N, C-alpha and C positions, 0 to 999 in steps of 0.2 A: 504494500500500500504506500510505503514511503516513496518508491520509485514513481508511482502514478502521480502523486502529489508534486514531486519534483518536476516531472515532465509537463504537468499542467502549467506550472509557473514559467516554463520555457516557451510556451505557445505564444506566438505573436500573430494575431489575425491579419496584420498588414504585410506579413512576410510571405514570400512564395514557398517557403519551406513549412513542413508540418510542425517541426520543433526548431527553435532557435532562429538565428538570422545568418545571412551571408556575411562573412568577415572579409576584410581586405586581403588576408593571407589565403583565402579559399580560391580554388580554381574551378570555374564553372564552364562546362563544355556542353554544347548542343550536339545531340546525336540523333540519327534517324533510327527510330525503333518501329518496326512493322507491327501492325495491330493483329493479334492472333484471334480477336473476336470475329473479325470478318471471315476468317478461314474456317470457322466452326460450321458444322452441318446443322441446319435448322430443321427442327422436327415439325414445326407448324408453319 
């Protein structure tokens, strides 16, 4: 439960990350990731 409370404090609704914020020392790279949802067989 302590971990959950600590992570809740790290959440910033204005940040693009789920927890924490992007720091100047972080390296952010854009990648092309194919969607596997489109490749699934639909039953209906």
